[in-house]
N, C-alpha and C positions, 0 to 999 in steps of 0.2 A: 348553710355556709357560715363558718365562724366569722366573727366581726373583726376582720383584720384590714389594715390599710392596703389597698392595691397600689404597688409601687413599681413593679417590673412590667416591661412591655415585651411582647413577642411579635415578630413580624412573619407573616406567611405570604407566599406568592401563590395565587390561584389563577386559573384560567377564567375568561369571561363566562364560560358556561357554568363553572363551579360557583361563581359569585351569583349568577342568576338563579341557580338551583337553591343556594342558601337563602336568598331573598324570597323565593317562592315558598320554601319551607316555613320561614319566619312568618310570612303573611298568612299562609294557610293555618298555621297554629293559632295565630291571633284571631282569625275569623272563626275557627272552630271553638275557641275558648271565649269568644266575645270579649277580648282584651286588646289593649294597644300592642302593636308589634314591638318586640324587644330590639335593641340595636344588634348589629352584626357582631360587635365586640362581646356583648353580653351572651349572645347565642353561642359563640365559639368558646367563651369562658366556661359556660355550662357544659358543653361537650367534653372539654378537657377535664373538668371536675368529675363528671360522671365516669369517664374512663379511669381516672386515678382511683376513685372509690371502688370501682369494679375489680381492681387488682386484689389478689389474695395477700394476706400478710407474708406468706412465703415468697411471693413474687416481689413484694416491696423490699424485703430483706435482701433477696438475691440482687436486685437492681442496686440497692444502696451499697452492698458489698463490692459489686463490680465497679461502681463509680469511684470508690476509694482506691481501687487498684489501677485505675487509668493513669497512664503516664502523660505528663504535659507534652504537647506537640512541640518539637524543636523546629526552629526556623531555618 
C-alpha cells in the first residue's frame, strides 16, 4: 500500500451473521499465521484494495469514463 493518509470513511451495513463470519475469518487467519488479529476495518480495507488491484486497466478506464458521464441526481 502506498504511504497515504487515510481520510475518508465508508460505512456498510451487515447482518449479525456476516459480522460473525468476518470475525471468524480474522481470528482464523491470525491463528494460522501466528499473528495478532487485524481490526475489522483493516480487514475490510484489505478486501477493497485487493478488489481494486484485481481490476484490469481496461476495466478501470471504463469505470472512470462512465463515472464522468454520470449526471447529478436532481432533488
